[in-house]
C-alpha positions in Angstrom: -66.1 107.6 -112.5 -65.9 108.4 -108.8 -65.9 112.1 -108.0 -65.2 112.6 -104.3 -67.0 115.4 -102.5 -67.7 114.6 -98.8 -65.2 115.1 -96.0 -65.0 114.3 -92.3 -62.4 116.0 -90.0 -61.3 114.2 -86.8 -59.4 116.1 -84.1 -57.9 113.9 -81.4 -57.5 116.0 -78.3 -57.7 115.3 -74.6 -58.8 118.8 -73.7 -59.6 121.9 -75.8 -58.0 124.2 -73.2 -54.5 123.0 -74.1 -53.8 124.3 -77.6 -57.4 125.3 -78.2 -56.7 128.5 -80.0 -54.1 126.8 -82.3 -56.6 124.0 -83.0 -59.5 126.3 -84.0 -57.2 128.5 -86.1 -56.0 125.4 -88.0 -59.5 124.2 -88.5 -60.7 127.5 -89.8 -57.9 127.5 -92.4 -58.6 123.8 -93.3 -62.4 124.3 -93.6 -61.9 127.4 -95.8 -59.5 125.5 -98.1 -61.8 122.5 -98.4 -64.9 124.6 -99.2 -63.0 126.6 -101.9 -62.2 123.3 -103.6 -65.9 122.3 -103.6 -65.8 119.8 -100.8 -68.8 119.3 -98.5 -67.6 119.1 -94.8 -70.1 116.7 -93.3 -68.6 116.4 -89.8 -66.0 117.7 -87.4 -65.4 115.2 -84.6 -63.4 115.8 -81.5 -62.2 112.5 -79.9 -59.8 111.3 -77.2 -56.1 110.7 -78.1 -56.6 107.0 -77.8 -56.1 104.5 -80.6 -59.2 102.5 -79.9 -61.4 105.5 -79.9 -59.9 106.9 -83.1 -60.1 103.6 -84.9 -63.8 103.3 -84.0 -64.5 106.8 -85.3 -62.5 106.3 -88.5 -64.2 103.0 -89.2 -67.6 104.8 -89.1 -66.7 108.0 -90.9 -64.8 106.3 -93.8 -67.9 104.3 -94.6 -70.1 107.4 -94.6 -67.9 109.9 -96.4 -65.4 110.1 -99.2 -62.4 111.5 -97.3 -61.2 111.7 -93.7 -58.7 114.2 -92.4 -57.1 113.8 -89.0 -55.6 116.9 -87.4 -53.1 115.6 -84.8 -50.1 116.7 -82.8 -46.6 115.8 -84.0 -45.6 112.1 -83.8 -49.1 110.8 -83.0 -48.4 107.2 -82.1 -52.1 106.7 -81.3 -52.9 107.5 -85.0 -50.5 104.8 -86.2 -52.0 102.3 -83.8 -55.5 103.2 -84.8 -54.7 102.7 -88.5 -53.0 99.4 -87.7 -56.1 98.3 -85.7 -58.7 99.1 -88.4 -56.6 97.6 -91.2 -55.4 94.6 -89.2 -51.8 95.3 -90.2 -48.6 95.2 -88.1 -46.8 98.4 -87.2 -43.6 97.8 -89.0 -42.8 100.6 -91.5 -40.7 103.7 -90.8 -41.2 106.5 -93.2 -37.9 108.0 -92.2 -35.4 107.5 -89.4 -36.9 110.2 -87.2 -40.5 109.2 -87.7 -42.9 106.8 -86.0 -43.5 103.3 -87.4 -46.7 102.8 -89.4 -48.6 100.0 -91.0 -47.0 98.9 -94.3 -49.8 100.3 -96.5 -49.3 103.8 -95.2 -47.7 106.4 -97.5 -46.3 109.9 -97.1 -47.1 112.7 -99.5 -44.1 114.9 -99.8 -43.5 118.5 -100.9 -40.7 120.2 -102.8 -40.6 122.6 -99.9 -38.1 121.1 -97.4 -39.6 122.8 -94.4 -43.0 121.3 -94.9 -43.6 118.0 -93.1 -45.1 115.2 -95.2 -48.7 114.3 -95.0 -49.4 110.8 -93.8 -51.8 109.1 -96.2 -53.7 105.8 -96.3 -56.7 105.1 -98.6 -58.2 108.6 -98.6 -57.3 109.2 -94.9 -55.0 112.2 -94.5 -53.1 113.0 -91.3 -52.1 116.7 -90.9 -49.7 117.9 -88.3 -50.9 120.6 -85.9 -48.5 123.6 -86.3 -47.8 122.9 -89.9 -51.3 122.7 -91.4 -51.0 125.9 -93.4 -47.9 124.7 -95.2 -49.2 121.1 -95.6 -52.5 122.4 -97.1 -50.8 124.9 -99.4 -47.9 122.7 -100.6 -49.3 119.2 -100.5 -53.0 118.6 -99.7 -54.5 121.2 -102.1 -53.0 119.6 -105.3 -54.0 116.2 -104.2 -57.6 117.0 -103.3 -58.1 119.3 -106.3 -57.1 116.4 -108.5 -59.8 114.2 -106.8 -62.4 116.9 -107.6 -61.4 117.3 -111.2 -63.8 115.8 -113.6 -62.2 113.3 -115.9 -62.8 113.4 -119.7 -62.3 110.2 -121.7 -61.1 111.3 -125.1 -60.3 109.4 -128.3 -59.4 110.7 -131.8 -60.0 109.1 -135.1 -58.0 110.0 -138.3 -60.1 109.5 -141.5 -59.7 110.0 -145.2 -59.9 113.6 -146.3 -63.6 114.6 -146.6 -64.6 111.0 -146.3 -67.4 111.2 -143.8 -68.4 114.7 -142.9 -72.2 114.1 -143.6 -72.2 110.9 -141.5 -70.4 112.6 -138.6 -72.6 115.7 -138.5 -75.7 113.5 -138.2 -74.2 111.4 -135.4 -75.5 112.3 -131.9 -74.8 110.4 -128.7 -76.0 111.5 -125.2 -73.3 113.0 -123.0 -70.6 112.7 -125.7 -69.1 115.7 -127.4 -68.1 115.1 -131.0 -65.5 117.5 -132.6 -64.6 117.6 -136.3 -61.3 119.1 -137.4 -59.3 119.2 -140.6 -55.6 118.3 -140.9 -53.2 118.5 -143.8 -53.8 115.0 -145.2 -56.8 113.7 -143.2 -59.8 114.7 -141.1 -59.8 114.2 -137.4 -62.8 113.3 -135.3 -62.5 113.5 -131.5 -65.0 112.0 -129.0 -65.0 113.4 -125.5 -67.1 112.2 -122.5 -67.0 111.9 -118.8 -68.8 108.5 -119.1 -66.6 105.6 -120.1 -69.6 103.5 -121.4 -71.0 106.4 -123.3 -67.8 107.1 -125.2 -67.4 103.4 -126.1 -70.9 103.3 -127.4 -70.2 106.4 -129.4 -67.1 104.8 -130.9 -69.1 101.7 -131.9 -71.7 103.9 -133.7 -69.0 105.9 -135.3 -67.3 102.8 -136.7 -70.6 101.5 -138.0 -71.0 104.7 -140.0 -67.4 105.2 -141.3 -65.4 102.1 -140.6 -63.9 101.9 -144.1 -62.6 105.5 -144.0 -60.8 105.3 -140.6 -57.0 105.4 -141.0 -56.1 105.3 -137.3 -57.3 106.1 -133.9 -55.8 106.6 -130.4 -56.9 107.2 -126.9 -55.8 110.5 -125.3 -54.1 109.7 -122.0 -54.2 112.8 -119.9 -52.6 111.0 -116.9 -49.4 109.9 -118.7 -47.1 112.6 -117.4 -48.6 112.5 -113.9 -48.0 108.7 -113.7 -44.4 109.1 -114.7 -43.9 111.9 -112.2 -45.3 109.8 -109.3 -43.3 109.6 -106.1 -44.8 106.2 -105.2 -42.0 103.6 -105.2 -44.3 100.8 -106.2 -45.4 102.7 -109.3 -41.8 103.6 -110.2 -40.7 99.9 -109.8 -43.6 98.6 -111.9 -42.7 101.1 -114.7 -39.1 99.9 -114.6 -40.2 96.2 -114.7 -42.5 96.8 -117.7 -39.9 98.8 -119.6 -37.3 96.2 -119.1 -39.6 93.4 -120.3 -40.6 95.4 -123.4 -36.9 96.2 -124.1 -35.9 92.6 -123.8 -38.7 90.9 -125.7 -40.2 93.6 -127.9 -43.7 94.9 -128.2 -44.8 92.3 -130.6 -43.7 89.4 -128.4 -45.6 90.1 -125.2 -49.2 89.8 -124.2 -51.4 90.5 -121.1 -53.5 88.1 -119.1 -56.7 90.1 -118.7 -60.0 89.1 -117.1 -61.3 92.6 -116.4 -60.3 92.5 -112.7 -58.9 95.5 -110.8 -55.3 94.3 -110.8 -55.0 93.6 -114.5 -56.9 96.8 -115.3 -54.2 98.8 -113.5 -51.6 96.8 -115.4 -53.3 97.4 -118.7 -53.4 101.1 -118.0 -49.7 101.2 -117.0 -48.7 99.2 -120.1 -50.6 101.5 -122.5 -49.2 104.5 -120.7 -45.6 103.2 -121.0 -46.0 102.3 -124.7 -47.3 105.8 -125.4 -44.4 107.4 -123.5 -41.6 105.1 -124.8 -42.8 104.6 -128.4 -44.5 107.9 -129.4 -44.0 107.4 -133.1 -45.8 104.1 -133.3 -47.8 103.6 -130.1 -51.2 104.3 -131.8 -50.5 101.4 -134.2 -49.8 98.9 -131.4 -52.6 96.6 -130.4 -51.8 95.0 -127.1 -52.8 91.4 -127.2 -54.9 90.2 -124.2 -55.7 86.6 -123.2 -59.1 86.3 -121.5 -59.5 82.9 -119.8 -63.3 82.9 -119.6 -65.4 80.8 -117.2 -68.6 79.5 -118.6 -70.3 81.2 -115.6 -68.6 84.6 -116.1 -70.4 87.8 -115.0 -72.1 89.7 -117.8 -70.7 93.0 -116.4 -67.2 91.4 -116.5 -67.6 90.4 -120.2 -69.1 93.8 -121.0 -66.2 95.7 -119.4 -63.6 93.6 -121.3 -65.4 94.4 -124.6 -65.4 98.1 -123.7 -61.7 98.0 -123.0 -61.1 96.2 -126.3 -62.8 99.0 -128.1 -61.5 102.0 -126.2 -57.9 100.9 -125.8 -57.6 99.2 -129.2 -56.9 95.8 -127.9 -56.7 92.4 -129.5 -58.6 90.1 -127.1 -58.3 86.4 -127.5 -61.0 84.6 -125.4 -60.4 81.0 -124.5 -63.0 78.9 -122.6 -60.6 76.5 -120.8 -58.5 76.2 -117.7 -55.5 78.5 -117.4 -53.0 75.9 -118.5 -54.9 74.9 -121.6 -55.7 78.6 -122.4 -52.0 79.5 -122.2 -51.1 76.6 -124.5 -53.8 77.8 -126.9 -52.5 81.3 -127.3 -48.9 80.1 -127.7 -50.1 77.7 -130.4 -51.8 80.6 -132.2 -48.9 83.0 -131.6 -45.7 81.0 -131.1 -43.6 84.2 -131.2 -44.9 85.2 -127.8 -42.1 85.1 -125.2 -43.6 86.8 -122.1 -46.9 87.4 -120.5 -47.7 90.3 -118.2 -49.8 89.2 -115.2 -51.5 91.3 -112.5 -50.5 88.8 -109.8 -49.8 90.2 -106.3 -47.9 88.5 -103.6 -51.1 88.3 -101.4 -52.8 86.1 -104.1 -53.1 82.4 -103.4 -49.8 80.5 -104.1 -48.0 83.7 -105.1 -45.9 84.6 -102.0 -42.9 82.8 -103.4 -42.9 84.4 -106.9 -40.3 86.7 -108.4 -41.1 89.7 -110.5 -40.0 87.7 -113.6 -40.1 84.0 -113.6 -40.6 81.2 -116.2 -43.7 79.1 -115.9 -43.4 75.9 -113.8 -42.2 72.6 -115.3 -45.1 70.8 -117.1 -46.6 74.1 -118.2 -46.4 75.9 -121.5 -43.1 77.7 -121.3 -43.2 81.5 -121.2 -41.7 84.2 -119.1 -44.2 85.5 -116.5 -43.8 89.2 -115.7 -45.4 90.4 -112.5 -45.0 94.2 -112.3 -47.6 94.5 -109.5 -46.2 91.7 -107.3 -45.6 93.9 -104.2 -48.6 96.2 -104.5 -51.2 96.3 -101.7 -54.9 96.2 -102.2 -55.0 99.9 -101.3 -52.3 100.7 -103.9 -54.6 99.2 -106.6 -57.5 101.4 -105.6 -55.4 104.5 -105.1 -54.2 104.1 -108.7 -57.6 103.4 -110.2 -59.2 106.3 -108.4 -56.5 108.9 -108.5 -55.6 108.4 -112.2 -59.3 108.0 -113.0 -59.1 104.7 -114.7 -62.3 103.0 -115.7 -63.0 99.7 -113.9 -65.6 96.9 -113.9 -68.8 98.1 -112.3 -69.1 95.0 -110.1 -66.6 96.6 -107.7 -69.1 99.3 -107.0 -71.6 96.7 -105.9 -69.5 95.2 -103.1 -67.3 92.7 -104.9 -63.7 92.9 -104.0 -62.2 89.9 -106.0 -63.7 88.5 -109.2 -64.1 84.8 -109.9 -67.4 83.7 -111.6 -71.1 83.7 -110.7 -70.9 80.3 -108.9 -67.9 81.0 -106.6 -68.1 84.8 -106.0 -70.4 86.9 -103.8 -70.2 90.4 -102.5 -67.7 90.8 -99.7 -69.6 90.6 -96.4 -67.0 93.0 -94.9 -68.6 95.7 -97.1 -72.2 95.1 -96.0 -73.2 98.5 -94.8 -76.5 98.1 -92.9 -77.0 94.9 -90.9 -80.8 95.4 -91.3 -80.5 95.3 -95.1 -78.4 92.7 -96.8 -78.7 94.4 -100.2 -76.6 97.4 -99.2 -72.9 97.1 -99.9 -70.1 99.7 -100.0 -67.9 99.8 -103.1 -64.7 97.8 -103.1 -62.4 100.8 -102.6 -64.0 101.4 -99.1 -62.5 98.1 -97.7 -59.7 98.8 -95.3 -58.6 95.2 -94.5 -56.3 93.7 -97.2 -56.5 90.3 -95.7 -60.3 90.2 -96.4 -60.0 90.9 -100.1 -61.0 87.4 -101.0 -63.7 87.0 -98.4 -66.3 86.9 -101.2 -64.4 84.2 -103.2 -64.7 80.4 -103.3 -68.2 80.6 -101.9 -70.3 78.0 -103.7 -73.8 79.1 -104.6 -74.9 75.6 -105.7 
């Protein structure tokens, strides 16, 4: 799990004399707030109000530190241009009629307080407005940054036959995993808690080895469920709507997920599990989401391991097929002919996907099933914002510089993320990449 700590502050200003007192007063307030939240302020940089200068500074600082905060005057067109430059996106998106235009991946964090201007946000870069910093920090930034600093706890409860395994549980010890034993009216409850996803999965495996015959039921405790449903992000709201409509139309038992452990389908898995828990509270713990894993014979071990960890923790049924996608799809439909729809983590920027609709039947000549693409219009940065903000476990390959996963023969670490030209072995994690168009730069590279 990523726990952000380091911050850089950038102040575009063409001269400290003009507005100097206001700037330093705002900085003092901002620095105090960040320190009180446990952040380590690594640098405060004063730069010219020029997009090229700001883009260069941001490119450097976002590689070195977890967060970057820009303190700028109202309507900073040079900030918009700087973000467009470093992300290689067009300036085309207006956050409101009175605002500047921004690159399409930029968002705005809003407050319930109508007099507080929104905070411009992109991939852990925050733009604060000079003259409104106190209100923005108090009503917007603090909640957001406190959430980043909050340590996540993965938690899973197991319901077992009354007095069926107390001696076994009391002797079970797993490093970095807290094991709680409680009594209910008609069963006993064991709860595993850990900040380490792999550790809690290992603990569950050991637990099931000890008391598998006495476990009645189990469920993952989703602490982010309400927060996800309360999100103001339109792409999340639309995805929830698409998934809910698909579940309503076809039924829980007639849908499955295409899942290869990649970042996109991991987001989709988390969303689907969240929605099932929210919409079907009386039976969600009994539902096993079926996942189709189309496995390459040259699959990464870390990828296989992560899929197995997800199977255990999220109570999944994983059907692994070693074939091409078309044959794999036919295979699962032969095994489960009642399946009517497949959830896919396809995004419009994926190859041959620009023409797709959110729901669309497979092409002629293919096994017939409804494709449901809830993430179709998500950006690369949206995926990583979701994984990091909602503290979703993901395949560790992404921390080693991979940005898109194929197999060991056609996938390398993304050269865009190479950190030190003098050492080819140092790569930044995937969430550090700012250029959506370079997502697949490490794909289709033959190692033979």
